[in-house]
BALOBA-1460 file (C-alpha; in Angstrom, 3 decimals):
// residues 389
<rec num="1" residu="m" x="-0.058" y="-0.072" z="-0.288"/>
<rec num="2" residu="l" x="1.199" y="3.768" z="-0.397"/>
<rec num="3" residu="i" x="-0.510" y="6.888" z="0.591"/>
<rec num="4" residu="y" x="0.953" y="9.869" z="-1.192"/>
<rec num="5" residu="n" x="0.468" y="13.260" z="-1.742"/>
<rec num="6" residu="v" x="-0.496" y="13.410" z="2.074"/>
<rec num="7" residu="k" x="0.755" y="16.134" z="4.928"/>
<rec num="8" residu="i" x="2.591" y="13.576" z="7.889"/>
<rec num="9" residu="f" x="2.807" y="14.565" z="11.182"/>
<rec num="10" residu="t" x="5.407" y="12.269" z="11.622"/>
<rec num="11" residu="a" x="5.643" y="12.462" z="15.734"/>
<rec num="12" residu="a" x="9.647" y="11.881" z="15.122"/>
<rec num="13" residu="g" x="10.907" y="15.376" z="14.587"/>
<rec num="14" residu="e" x="10.301" y="16.771" z="11.323"/>
<rec num="15" residu="n" x="6.794" y="17.151" z="10.008"/>
<rec num="16" residu="i" x="6.229" y="16.430" z="6.128"/>
<rec num="17" residu="p" x="4.407" y="18.763" z="4.241"/>
<rec num="18" residu="r" x="3.731" y="16.615" z="1.264"/>
<rec num="19" residu="g" x="5.518" y="13.421" z="1.257"/>
<rec num="20" residu="y" x="4.089" y="9.589" z="0.904"/>
<rec num="21" residu="i" x="4.525" y="6.208" z="3.036"/>
<rec num="22" residu="r" x="5.106" y="3.011" z="1.869"/>
<rec num="23" residu="i" x="3.232" y="-0.259" z="3.499"/>
<rec num="24" residu="q" x="4.743" y="-3.436" z="3.255"/>
<rec num="25" residu="d" x="4.406" y="-6.303" z="4.942"/>
<rec num="26" residu="n" x="2.185" y="-4.508" z="7.605"/>
<rec num="27" residu="k" x="5.208" y="-2.580" z="8.562"/>
<rec num="28" residu="i" x="6.080" y="1.184" z="7.382"/>
<rec num="29" residu="a" x="8.832" y="0.836" z="4.607"/>
<rec num="30" residu="e" x="9.532" y="4.017" z="3.319"/>
<rec num="31" residu="v" x="8.647" y="7.625" z="4.830"/>
<rec num="32" residu="m" x="9.616" y="10.883" z="2.511"/>
<rec num="33" residu="p" x="9.114" y="13.340" z="0.691"/>
<rec num="34" residu="m" x="6.739" y="13.665" z="-2.230"/>
<rec num="35" residu="p" x="8.996" y="13.396" z="-5.603"/>
<rec num="36" residu="e" x="8.455" y="14.448" z="-8.696"/>
<rec num="37" residu="s" x="6.410" y="11.503" z="-9.917"/>
<rec num="38" residu="l" x="6.038" y="8.099" z="-8.418"/>
<rec num="39" residu="d" x="4.147" y="5.167" z="-9.593"/>
<rec num="40" residu="t" x="0.945" y="4.302" z="-7.968"/>
<rec num="41" residu="s" x="-2.258" y="2.088" z="-8.073"/>
<rec num="42" residu="d" x="-5.222" y="1.220" z="-7.907"/>
<rec num="43" residu="g" x="-4.893" y="-0.413" z="-4.314"/>
<rec num="44" residu="d" x="-3.123" y="3.024" z="-2.811"/>
<rec num="45" residu="i" x="-4.607" y="5.661" z="-1.337"/>
<rec num="46" residu="n" x="-4.696" y="9.668" z="-2.658"/>
<rec num="47" residu="g" x="-3.960" y="11.469" z="0.722"/>
<rec num="48" residu="e" x="-4.637" y="14.874" z="-0.563"/>
<rec num="49" residu="g" x="-6.175" y="17.164" z="1.832"/>
<rec num="50" residu="l" x="-5.448" y="14.512" z="4.638"/>
<rec num="51" residu="t" x="-2.643" y="14.206" z="7.492"/>
<rec num="52" residu="a" x="-1.604" y="11.387" z="8.601"/>
<rec num="53" residu="y" x="-1.118" y="10.018" z="12.556"/>
<rec num="54" residu="p" x="0.544" y="7.105" z="14.107"/>
<rec num="55" residu="g" x="-2.393" y="5.798" z="15.348"/>
<rec num="56" residu="f" x="-2.948" y="7.073" z="18.818"/>
<rec num="57" residu="i" x="-1.826" y="5.034" z="22.297"/>
<rec num="58" residu="d" x="-3.556" y="5.141" z="25.998"/>
<rec num="59" residu="i" x="-0.756" y="4.382" z="28.422"/>
<rec num="60" residu="h" x="-3.309" y="3.371" z="31.223"/>
<rec num="61" residu="s" x="-6.310" y="1.542" z="30.149"/>
<rec num="62" residu="h" x="-8.607" y="-1.178" z="31.761"/>
<rec num="63" residu="i" x="-10.312" y="-1.632" z="28.234"/>
<rec num="64" residu="g" x="-11.539" y="-6.007" z="28.229"/>
<rec num="65" residu="v" x="-11.165" y="-5.798" z="32.036"/>
<rec num="66" residu="w" x="-14.382" y="-4.122" z="32.872"/>
<rec num="67" residu="e" x="-16.664" y="-5.666" z="30.168"/>
<rec num="68" residu="d" x="-19.201" y="-3.453" z="28.376"/>
<rec num="69" residu="g" x="-22.555" y="-3.366" z="29.551"/>
<rec num="70" residu="l" x="-21.778" y="-6.576" z="32.406"/>
<rec num="71" residu="g" x="-21.895" y="-6.264" z="36.158"/>
<rec num="72" residu="f" x="-19.734" y="-8.884" z="38.008"/>
<rec num="73" residu="e" x="-19.840" y="-11.686" z="35.317"/>
<rec num="74" residu="g" x="-17.327" y="-8.964" z="33.325"/>
<rec num="75" residu="d" x="-15.597" y="-7.633" z="36.036"/>
<rec num="76" residu="d" x="-12.167" y="-8.808" z="36.793"/>
<rec num="77" residu="g" x="-9.957" y="-5.645" z="37.727"/>
<rec num="78" residu="n" x="-9.432" y="-6.633" z="40.886"/>
<rec num="79" residu="e" x="-8.670" y="-9.412" z="43.035"/>
<rec num="80" residu="s" x="-9.188" y="-7.852" z="46.147"/>
<rec num="81" residu="t" x="-8.442" y="-10.905" z="48.327"/>
<rec num="82" residu="d" x="-5.091" y="-10.322" z="48.790"/>
<rec num="83" residu="p" x="-3.086" y="-7.141" z="49.235"/>
<rec num="84" residu="a" x="0.257" y="-7.918" z="47.296"/>
<rec num="85" residu="t" x="-0.614" y="-9.653" z="43.796"/>
<rec num="86" residu="p" x="2.612" y="-9.041" z="42.297"/>
<rec num="87" residu="n" x="2.169" y="-12.561" z="40.199"/>
<rec num="88" residu="l" x="-1.625" y="-11.909" z="38.289"/>
<rec num="89" residu="r" x="-1.177" y="-10.906" z="34.576"/>
<rec num="90" residu="a" x="-3.079" y="-8.822" z="32.615"/>
<rec num="91" residu="i" x="-2.777" y="-11.190" z="29.440"/>
<rec num="92" residu="d" x="-5.110" y="-13.527" z="31.458"/>
<rec num="93" residu="m" x="-8.040" y="-10.917" z="32.649"/>
<rec num="94" residu="v" x="-8.721" y="-9.071" z="29.459"/>
<rec num="95" residu="n" x="-11.678" y="-10.273" z="27.106"/>
<rec num="96" residu="p" x="-10.541" y="-9.086" z="23.414"/>
<rec num="97" residu="m" x="-13.999" y="-9.621" z="22.250"/>
<rec num="98" residu="d" x="-15.228" y="-6.571" z="24.325"/>
<rec num="99" residu="r" x="-16.956" y="-4.246" z="21.973"/>
<rec num="100" residu="c" x="-15.409" y="-1.590" z="23.687"/>
<rec num="101" residu="f" x="-12.066" y="-2.633" z="21.523"/>
<rec num="102" residu="c" x="-13.770" y="-1.631" z="18.277"/>
<rec num="103" residu="e" x="-14.822" y="1.773" z="19.000"/>
<rec num="104" residu="a" x="-11.401" y="2.365" z="20.266"/>
<rec num="105" residu="v" x="-10.226" y="1.755" z="16.859"/>
<rec num="106" residu="s" x="-13.336" y="3.505" z="15.586"/>
<rec num="107" residu="a" x="-11.558" y="6.743" z="17.100"/>
<rec num="108" residu="g" x="-7.969" y="6.396" z="15.995"/>
<rec num="109" residu="v" x="-6.890" y="4.222" z="19.229"/>
<rec num="110" residu="t" x="-4.863" y="1.231" z="18.170"/>
<rec num="111" residu="s" x="-2.738" y="0.230" z="20.966"/>
<rec num="112" residu="v" x="-3.444" y="0.731" z="24.889"/>
<rec num="113" residu="v" x="-1.019" y="-0.236" z="27.988"/>
<rec num="114" residu="c" x="-3.893" y="-1.975" z="30.102"/>
<rec num="115" residu="g" x="-4.308" y="-4.361" z="33.159"/>
<rec num="116" residu="m" x="-5.936" y="-4.577" z="36.776"/>
<rec num="117" residu="g" x="-7.136" y="-1.563" z="38.963"/>
<rec num="118" residu="s" x="-5.943" y="-0.322" z="42.012"/>
<rec num="119" residu="a" x="-7.602" y="-2.071" z="44.657"/>
<rec num="120" residu="n" x="-4.213" y="-4.089" z="46.042"/>
<rec num="121" residu="p" x="-1.021" y="-1.606" z="47.122"/>
<rec num="122" residu="v" x="0.955" y="-4.611" z="44.614"/>
<rec num="123" residu="g" x="-1.455" y="-5.418" z="41.847"/>
<rec num="124" residu="g" x="0.660" y="-7.501" z="39.516"/>
<rec num="125" residu="s" x="1.547" y="-7.141" z="35.750"/>
<rec num="126" residu="f" x="0.342" y="-5.011" z="32.679"/>
<rec num="127" residu="m" x="0.481" y="-5.413" z="29.148"/>
<rec num="128" residu="a" x="0.521" y="-3.362" z="25.957"/>
<rec num="129" residu="i" x="-1.953" y="-4.861" z="23.237"/>
<rec num="130" residu="k" x="-2.899" y="-3.487" z="20.365"/>
<rec num="131" residu="t" x="-7.504" y="-2.706" z="19.638"/>
<rec num="132" residu="y" x="-7.219" y="-4.707" z="16.671"/>
<rec num="133" residu="g" x="-6.482" y="-8.080" z="15.052"/>
<rec num="134" residu="g" x="-7.416" y="-11.963" z="16.207"/>
<rec num="135" residu="r" x="-9.793" y="-13.035" z="19.018"/>
<rec num="136" residu="r" x="-7.287" y="-14.719" z="20.564"/>
<rec num="137" residu="l" x="-5.079" y="-12.307" z="22.598"/>
<rec num="138" residu="d" x="-1.788" y="-13.559" z="22.753"/>
<rec num="139" residu="d" x="-2.000" y="-12.487" z="18.791"/>
<rec num="140" residu="r" x="-2.371" y="-8.888" z="19.708"/>
<rec num="141" residu="v" x="0.662" y="-8.609" z="22.166"/>
<rec num="142" residu="i" x="3.150" y="-5.733" z="22.043"/>
<rec num="143" residu="k" x="5.351" y="-6.283" z="25.283"/>
<rec num="144" residu="e" x="4.236" y="-8.730" z="28.331"/>
<rec num="145" residu="p" x="4.954" y="-7.815" z="30.418"/>
<rec num="146" residu="a" x="4.891" y="-4.197" z="30.030"/>
<rec num="147" residu="a" x="4.719" y="-2.888" z="34.142"/>
<rec num="148" residu="i" x="4.115" y="-4.029" z="37.569"/>
<rec num="149" residu="k" x="1.311" y="-1.948" z="39.235"/>
<rec num="150" residu="f" x="1.475" y="-0.420" z="42.403"/>
<rec num="151" residu="a" x="-1.375" y="1.442" z="43.906"/>
<rec num="152" residu="l" x="-1.318" y="4.112" z="46.375"/>
<rec num="153" residu="g" x="-3.317" y="6.616" z="48.286"/>
<rec num="154" residu="e" x="-7.301" y="6.269" z="48.844"/>
<rec num="155" residu="n" x="-8.248" y="2.959" z="46.843"/>
<rec num="156" residu="p" x="-6.197" y="0.348" z="48.704"/>
<rec num="157" residu="k" x="-7.243" y="1.947" z="52.067"/>
<rec num="158" residu="t" x="-11.453" y="2.011" z="51.037"/>
<rec num="159" residu="v" x="-11.220" y="-1.896" z="50.133"/>
<rec num="160" residu="y" x="-9.486" y="-2.990" z="52.979"/>
<rec num="161" residu="k" x="-10.796" y="-0.571" z="55.604"/>
<rec num="162" residu="d" x="-13.835" y="-2.446" z="56.209"/>
<rec num="163" residu="r" x="-12.202" y="-5.816" z="56.517"/>
<rec num="164" residu="d" x="-9.679" y="-5.178" z="59.723"/>
<rec num="165" residu="n" x="-6.846" y="-5.956" z="57.471"/>
<rec num="166" residu="a" x="-3.862" y="-4.034" z="55.879"/>
<rec num="167" residu="p" x="-3.749" y="-1.812" z="54.520"/>
<rec num="168" residu="m" x="-6.045" y="0.817" z="56.598"/>
<rec num="169" residu="t" x="-3.256" y="3.599" z="56.297"/>
<rec num="170" residu="r" x="-1.235" y="4.879" z="54.105"/>
<rec num="171" residu="m" x="1.929" y="3.545" z="56.187"/>
<rec num="172" residu="a" x="0.585" y="0.133" z="55.580"/>
<rec num="173" residu="t" x="0.235" y="0.187" z="52.026"/>
<rec num="174" residu="a" x="3.730" y="1.503" z="51.817"/>
<rec num="175" residu="a" x="5.108" y="-0.643" z="53.994"/>
<rec num="176" residu="i" x="3.135" y="-3.708" z="52.012"/>
<rec num="177" residu="i" x="5.312" y="-2.665" z="48.690"/>
<rec num="178" residu="r" x="8.090" y="-2.160" z="50.994"/>
<rec num="179" residu="e" x="7.747" y="-5.645" z="52.140"/>
<rec num="180" residu="q" x="7.078" y="-7.502" z="48.911"/>
<rec num="181" residu="l" x="10.063" y="-5.420" z="46.885"/>
<rec num="182" residu="y" x="12.092" y="-6.929" z="49.729"/>
<rec num="183" residu="k" x="11.548" y="-9.961" z="49.539"/>
<rec num="184" residu="a" x="11.783" y="-9.926" z="45.559"/>
<rec num="185" residu="k" x="15.538" y="-8.499" z="45.986"/>
<rec num="186" residu="r" x="16.175" y="-11.174" z="48.506"/>
<rec num="187" residu="y" x="14.777" y="-13.953" z="46.481"/>
<rec num="188" residu="a" x="17.013" y="-12.967" z="43.766"/>
<rec num="189" residu="e" x="20.101" y="-12.671" z="45.366"/>
<rec num="190" residu="d" x="19.481" y="-16.333" z="46.806"/>
<rec num="191" residu="m" x="19.025" y="-17.236" z="42.823"/>
<rec num="192" residu="d" x="22.329" y="-15.701" z="42.327"/>
<rec num="193" residu="a" x="24.023" y="-17.102" z="44.718"/>
<rec num="194" residu="y" x="22.524" y="-20.604" z="43.895"/>
<rec num="195" residu="f" x="23.120" y="-20.224" z="40.650"/>
<rec num="196" residu="e" x="26.926" y="-19.540" z="41.253"/>
<rec num="197" residu="s" x="27.543" y="-22.379" z="43.677"/>
<rec num="198" residu="i" x="26.359" y="-24.966" z="41.055"/>
<rec num="199" residu="g" x="29.410" y="-27.489" z="39.885"/>
<rec num="200" residu="g" x="31.426" y="-25.466" z="43.304"/>
<rec num="201" residu="e" x="32.510" y="-27.150" z="46.535"/>
<rec num="202" residu="d" x="30.169" y="-25.722" z="48.687"/>
<rec num="203" residu="e" x="26.878" y="-26.289" z="46.284"/>
<rec num="204" residu="l" x="23.413" y="-24.545" z="47.724"/>
<rec num="205" residu="d" x="20.073" y="-25.776" z="47.417"/>
<rec num="206" residu="r" x="17.744" y="-23.863" z="45.310"/>
<rec num="207" residu="p" x="15.436" y="-22.028" z="46.878"/>
<rec num="208" residu="d" x="11.950" y="-22.411" z="46.973"/>
<rec num="209" residu="y" x="9.869" y="-21.579" z="44.314"/>
<rec num="210" residu="d" x="7.970" y="-17.751" z="44.822"/>
<rec num="211" residu="a" x="5.575" y="-16.901" z="42.339"/>
<rec num="212" residu="k" x="4.789" y="-14.056" z="43.619"/>
<rec num="213" residu="c" x="8.951" y="-12.940" z="43.672"/>
<rec num="214" residu="e" x="9.027" y="-14.177" z="40.248"/>
<rec num="215" residu="a" x="7.062" y="-11.758" z="38.996"/>
<rec num="216" residu="l" x="8.889" y="-8.911" z="40.695"/>
<rec num="217" residu="l" x="12.418" y="-10.019" z="39.081"/>
<rec num="218" residu="p" x="11.803" y="-7.967" z="35.887"/>
<rec num="219" residu="l" x="11.018" y="-4.998" z="37.856"/>
<rec num="220" residu="l" x="14.295" y="-5.305" z="39.576"/>
<rec num="221" residu="r" x="16.472" y="-5.731" z="36.585"/>
<rec num="222" residu="k" x="14.568" y="-2.638" z="35.068"/>
<rec num="223" residu="e" x="13.248" y="-4.831" z="32.473"/>
<rec num="224" residu="i" x="10.022" y="-2.681" z="33.057"/>
<rec num="225" residu="p" x="9.112" y="0.358" z="34.807"/>
<rec num="226" residu="a" x="6.808" y="0.363" z="38.125"/>
<rec num="227" residu="h" x="3.541" y="2.049" z="37.144"/>
<rec num="228" residu="i" x="2.150" y="3.714" z="40.642"/>
<rec num="229" residu="h" x="-0.938" y="4.693" z="41.033"/>
<rec num="230" residu="a" x="-0.885" y="8.254" z="43.334"/>
<rec num="231" residu="h" x="-3.171" y="10.884" z="42.782"/>
<rec num="232" residu="r" x="-1.973" y="13.311" z="45.387"/>
<rec num="233" residu="a" x="1.734" y="15.051" z="45.959"/>
<rec num="234" residu="d" x="2.299" y="13.091" z="48.830"/>
<rec num="235" residu="d" x="1.678" y="9.929" z="47.462"/>
<rec num="236" residu="i" x="3.749" y="10.773" z="44.418"/>
<rec num="237" residu="f" x="6.441" y="11.604" z="46.587"/>
<rec num="238" residu="t" x="6.044" y="8.294" z="48.175"/>
<rec num="239" residu="a" x="6.134" y="6.442" z="45.016"/>
<rec num="240" residu="i" x="9.366" y="8.299" z="43.811"/>
<rec num="241" residu="r" x="11.097" y="7.430" z="47.255"/>
<rec num="242" residu="i" x="10.187" y="4.171" z="47.733"/>
<rec num="243" residu="c" x="11.503" y="3.580" z="43.925"/>
<rec num="244" residu="k" x="14.905" y="5.170" z="44.719"/>
<rec num="245" residu="e" x="15.221" y="2.815" z="47.774"/>
<rec num="246" residu="f" x="15.126" y="-0.216" z="45.127"/>
<rec num="247" residu="g" x="16.441" y="1.585" z="41.772"/>
<rec num="248" residu="l" x="13.118" y="1.011" z="39.896"/>
<rec num="249" residu="d" x="12.245" y="3.088" z="36.552"/>
<rec num="250" residu="y" x="9.026" y="4.182" z="37.345"/>
<rec num="251" residu="v" x="5.954" y="5.914" z="36.149"/>
<rec num="252" residu="v" x="3.275" y="8.466" z="37.902"/>
<rec num="253" residu="i" x="0.208" y="6.926" z="36.938"/>
<rec num="254" residu="h" x="-2.744" y="9.929" z="37.004"/>
<rec num="255" residu="g" x="-0.339" y="12.193" z="39.194"/>
<rec num="256" residu="t" x="-3.572" y="14.660" z="39.888"/>
<rec num="257" residu="e" x="-1.629" y="17.161" z="41.906"/>
<rec num="258" residu="g" x="0.989" y="16.698" z="39.621"/>
<rec num="259" residu="h" x="0.394" y="20.638" z="39.082"/>
<rec num="260" residu="l" x="1.391" y="21.634" z="42.684"/>
<rec num="261" residu="i" x="5.061" y="19.911" z="42.365"/>
<rec num="262" residu="s" x="5.598" y="19.783" z="38.936"/>
<rec num="263" residu="s" x="9.007" y="21.536" z="39.308"/>
<rec num="264" residu="e" x="10.421" y="18.203" z="41.868"/>
<rec num="265" residu="l" x="8.883" y="15.844" z="39.468"/>
<rec num="266" residu="a" x="10.889" y="18.295" z="36.917"/>
<rec num="267" residu="k" x="13.631" y="17.314" z="38.763"/>
<rec num="268" residu="e" x="13.057" y="13.855" z="39.618"/>
<rec num="269" residu="g" x="13.097" y="13.082" z="35.875"/>
<rec num="270" residu="c" x="9.539" y="11.676" z="36.690"/>
<rec num="271" residu="p" x="7.109" y="10.474" z="33.655"/>
<rec num="272" residu="v" x="3.019" y="11.144" z="34.300"/>
<rec num="273" residu="a" x="0.332" y="9.489" z="32.691"/>
<rec num="274" residu="v" x="-2.367" y="12.433" z="32.964"/>
<rec num="275" residu="g" x="-6.134" y="11.385" z="33.509"/>
<rec num="276" residu="p" x="-8.666" y="10.438" z="33.586"/>
<rec num="277" residu="i" x="-9.144" y="14.564" z="32.008"/>
<rec num="278" residu="l" x="-13.241" y="14.061" z="31.544"/>
<rec num="279" residu="c" x="-14.307" y="13.226" z="35.217"/>
<rec num="280" residu="d" x="-15.950" y="14.737" z="38.252"/>
<rec num="281" residu="r" x="-14.268" y="14.977" z="41.647"/>
<rec num="282" residu="s" x="-15.401" y="12.151" z="42.800"/>
<rec num="283" residu="k" x="-13.207" y="11.761" z="46.109"/>
<rec num="284" residu="p" x="-11.423" y="13.612" z="48.462"/>
<rec num="285" residu="e" x="-8.021" y="13.028" z="46.635"/>
<rec num="286" residu="l" x="-9.114" y="14.639" z="43.708"/>
<rec num="287" residu="k" x="-10.462" y="17.872" z="45.157"/>
<rec num="288" residu="n" x="-7.119" y="19.542" z="42.609"/>
<rec num="289" residu="h" x="-7.713" y="18.207" z="39.334"/>
<rec num="290" residu="t" x="-7.619" y="20.927" z="36.998"/>
<rec num="291" residu="i" x="-7.584" y="20.194" z="33.172"/>
<rec num="292" residu="e" x="-4.652" y="22.393" z="33.412"/>
<rec num="293" residu="n" x="-2.476" y="19.855" z="35.144"/>
<rec num="294" residu="a" x="-0.823" y="18.347" z="31.477"/>
<rec num="295" residu="a" x="0.214" y="22.099" z="30.893"/>
<rec num="296" residu="a" x="1.945" y="22.760" z="34.391"/>
<rec num="297" residu="l" x="3.319" y="19.446" z="34.258"/>
<rec num="298" residu="s" x="4.281" y="19.359" z="29.979"/>
<rec num="299" residu="k" x="6.193" y="23.500" z="30.651"/>
<rec num="300" residu="a" x="7.881" y="22.394" z="33.859"/>
<rec num="301" residu="g" x="9.624" y="19.589" z="31.470"/>
<rec num="302" residu="v" x="7.982" y="16.379" z="32.525"/>
<rec num="303" residu="k" x="7.011" y="14.168" z="29.557"/>
<rec num="304" residu="i" x="3.816" y="13.695" z="29.653"/>
<rec num="305" residu="a" x="1.369" y="10.590" z="28.014"/>
<rec num="306" residu="i" x="-2.781" y="11.489" z="28.180"/>
<rec num="307" residu="c" x="-4.645" y="8.476" z="29.710"/>
<rec num="308" residu="t" x="-8.305" y="7.580" z="29.384"/>
<rec num="309" residu="d" x="-8.530" y="4.903" z="32.655"/>
<rec num="310" residu="h" x="-11.136" y="3.489" z="30.567"/>
<rec num="311" residu="p" x="-13.708" y="2.831" z="31.382"/>
<rec num="312" residu="v" x="-13.718" y="5.884" z="33.879"/>
<rec num="313" residu="v" x="-13.551" y="7.824" z="30.854"/>
<rec num="314" residu="p" x="-14.656" y="5.261" z="27.614"/>
<rec num="315" residu="q" x="-11.437" y="4.060" z="25.207"/>
<rec num="316" residu="q" x="-12.859" y="6.384" z="22.375"/>
<rec num="317" residu="y" x="-12.404" y="9.609" z="24.123"/>
<rec num="318" residu="l" x="-9.042" y="9.507" z="24.203"/>
<rec num="319" residu="p" x="-8.509" y="12.734" z="21.801"/>
<rec num="320" residu="l" x="-11.163" y="14.406" z="23.336"/>
<rec num="321" residu="s" x="-9.529" y="14.112" z="26.681"/>
<rec num="322" residu="a" x="-6.419" y="15.245" z="24.820"/>
<rec num="323" residu="a" x="-8.273" y="18.511" z="23.759"/>
<rec num="324" residu="l" x="-9.246" y="19.298" z="27.127"/>
<rec num="325" residu="a" x="-5.688" y="19.538" z="27.924"/>
<rec num="326" residu="v" x="-5.237" y="21.944" z="25.137"/>
<rec num="327" residu="r" x="-8.058" y="23.793" z="26.600"/>
<rec num="328" residu="g" x="-5.988" y="23.589" z="29.594"/>
<rec num="329" residu="g" x="-3.052" y="25.421" z="28.181"/>
<rec num="330" residu="l" x="-1.087" y="22.618" z="26.661"/>
<rec num="331" residu="e" x="0.192" y="23.272" z="23.457"/>
<rec num="332" residu="h" x="-1.247" y="21.161" z="20.695"/>
<rec num="333" residu="d" x="1.136" y="19.378" z="19.147"/>
<rec num="334" residu="e" x="2.317" y="18.408" z="22.423"/>
<rec num="335" residu="a" x="-1.257" y="17.072" z="22.938"/>
<rec num="336" residu="i" x="-0.767" y="14.957" z="19.902"/>
<rec num="337" residu="r" x="2.485" y="13.420" z="20.987"/>
<rec num="338" residu="a" x="0.757" y="13.326" z="24.414"/>
<rec num="339" residu="m" x="-1.104" y="10.374" z="22.894"/>
<rec num="340" residu="t" x="1.507" y="9.048" z="20.189"/>
<rec num="341" residu="c" x="5.588" y="9.288" z="20.777"/>
<rec num="342" residu="y" x="5.498" y="9.743" z="24.336"/>
<rec num="343" residu="p" x="3.306" y="7.099" z="25.487"/>
<rec num="344" residu="a" x="5.321" y="4.731" z="23.317"/>
<rec num="345" residu="e" x="8.780" y="5.620" z="24.984"/>
<rec num="346" residu="i" x="7.516" y="5.786" z="28.559"/>
<rec num="347" residu="a" x="6.108" y="2.478" z="27.778"/>
<rec num="348" residu="g" x="9.010" y="1.186" z="26.244"/>
<rec num="349" residu="i" x="7.441" y="0.163" z="22.992"/>
<rec num="350" residu="s" x="8.606" y="3.008" z="20.683"/>
<rec num="351" residu="d" x="10.391" y="0.845" z="18.667"/>
<rec num="352" residu="r" x="6.806" y="-0.749" z="17.789"/>
<rec num="353" residu="v" x="4.508" y="1.957" z="17.569"/>
<rec num="354" residu="g" x="4.207" y="6.047" z="18.734"/>
<rec num="355" residu="s" x="5.717" y="7.702" z="15.307"/>
<rec num="356" residu="i" x="5.668" y="7.248" z="11.408"/>
<rec num="357" residu="e" x="9.079" y="5.745" z="10.861"/>
<rec num="358" residu="a" x="10.165" y="3.347" z="8.701"/>
<rec num="359" residu="g" x="10.065" y="-0.194" z="10.571"/>
<rec num="360" residu="k" x="7.494" y="0.595" z="12.772"/>
<rec num="361" residu="d" x="4.178" y="-1.101" z="12.603"/>
<rec num="362" residu="a" x="1.835" y="0.660" z="9.843"/>
<rec num="363" residu="d" x="-0.813" y="2.151" z="12.747"/>
<rec num="364" residu="i" x="-1.575" y="5.076" z="11.041"/>
<rec num="365" residu="l" x="-4.709" y="7.615" z="10.819"/>
<rec num="366" residu="l" x="-5.966" y="10.111" z="8.215"/>
<rec num="367" residu="f" x="-7.642" y="12.961" z="9.614"/>
<rec num="368" residu="k" x="-9.503" y="15.943" z="6.951"/>
<rec num="369" residu="g" x="-9.400" y="18.088" z="10.314"/>
<rec num="370" residu="d" x="-8.001" y="18.593" z="13.250"/>
<rec num="371" residu="p" x="-8.188" y="14.873" z="15.126"/>
<rec num="372" residu="l" x="-9.020" y="17.069" z="18.998"/>
<rec num="373" residu="d" x="-11.554" y="18.519" z="17.108"/>
<rec num="374" residu="v" x="-14.780" y="16.881" z="18.678"/>
<rec num="375" residu="q" x="-16.318" y="16.149" z="16.050"/>
<rec num="376" residu="t" x="-13.650" y="14.752" z="13.626"/>
<rec num="377" residu="l" x="-13.299" y="11.456" z="13.239"/>
<rec num="378" residu="p" x="-10.310" y="9.448" z="10.940"/>
<rec num="379" residu="v" x="-10.866" y="9.440" z="7.204"/>
<rec num="380" residu="k" x="-8.941" y="6.370" z="7.041"/>
<rec num="381" residu="i" x="-8.030" y="3.923" z="9.345"/>
<rec num="382" residu="i" x="-4.855" y="1.729" z="8.208"/>
<rec num="383" residu="a" x="-4.160" y="-0.772" z="11.158"/>
<rec num="384" residu="g" x="-1.133" y="-3.033" z="11.161"/>
<rec num="385" residu="g" x="-1.012" y="-2.427" z="7.477"/>
<rec num="386" residu="k" x="-4.284" y="-2.868" z="6.133"/>
<rec num="387" residu="l" x="-6.956" y="-0.331" z="5.118"/>
<rec num="388" residu="i" x="-10.163" y="-1.294" z="7.955"/>
<rec num="389" residu="k" x="-11.920" y="2.051" z="7.366"/>
């Protein structure tokens, strides 16, 4: 497939006022300015008057987890029987046939990072997937695991407060996280010592298998980051404190009071997934919610991504969320990047998605108008190199 005579928002540096995109084997093979002559065929797309954007990415979603139109039967978001469940995997909880995936694609959201909710201080592993593809979730995976989910603040306290079970305070939430991380660190040290001893004079017994500790090893090795649910400024600082103690890469999810501490977050190099933006102040820790949060963080030098927290905000309204951030002062093209290259970079999937560059997956959106206009939908959608609209 060839898309030609099209303006290209590459999200990878300079945009191309008039160029072409060649797609081969479901990948972007070539992105170039238009030459004086170009061979085209009937299956190619004349993009005259259109702008090409990378497929949009939501860095924090629960799509297919709280299924559309169902109650308890479709609620697989939280295993709220144990406050530390790092061994739970998102790939075992998402229903790829939830109709919200179709609605996501129709709005141009072609990739999501999704997983469990925030009932537990240590939740489990998130994954990055495509919103389109086969009925088998395994065929949609971009990266799995993509992150380990942690949660601070009111959510764990709310879940466990009536059970006479920790955590009932922020202290206990942090303590549970630290305890599980220390156990995993010790487990890793014991495993390393065992393998080093094999064949030696003092051969050690292999440590007993521990599913919770095993699940945290990629995090401790910095192969994946921690994604930490935190709204309030003090919870954000607790997240940073813990991650620095254990030398973890991390992302703050939500960061509702980030605008109050934007300079500190910039100094820490702390990325923030901002959202949900289109929501009310439904609980005390959201009292300082503002659509100006994304702009304040961005202007301070914090790398941000816009998220919906679907189903809090339906997945197809990711562009609308970005538009509200622009209303709150975020620069327009930064809002586009916060749905494309920035979430890809933060999630560690920028080798596959997030920009229109040779070698990337061919997830491309063609718009006639502004993609942040509430009345505008993609004119054409190419997903995995196939024209699906």
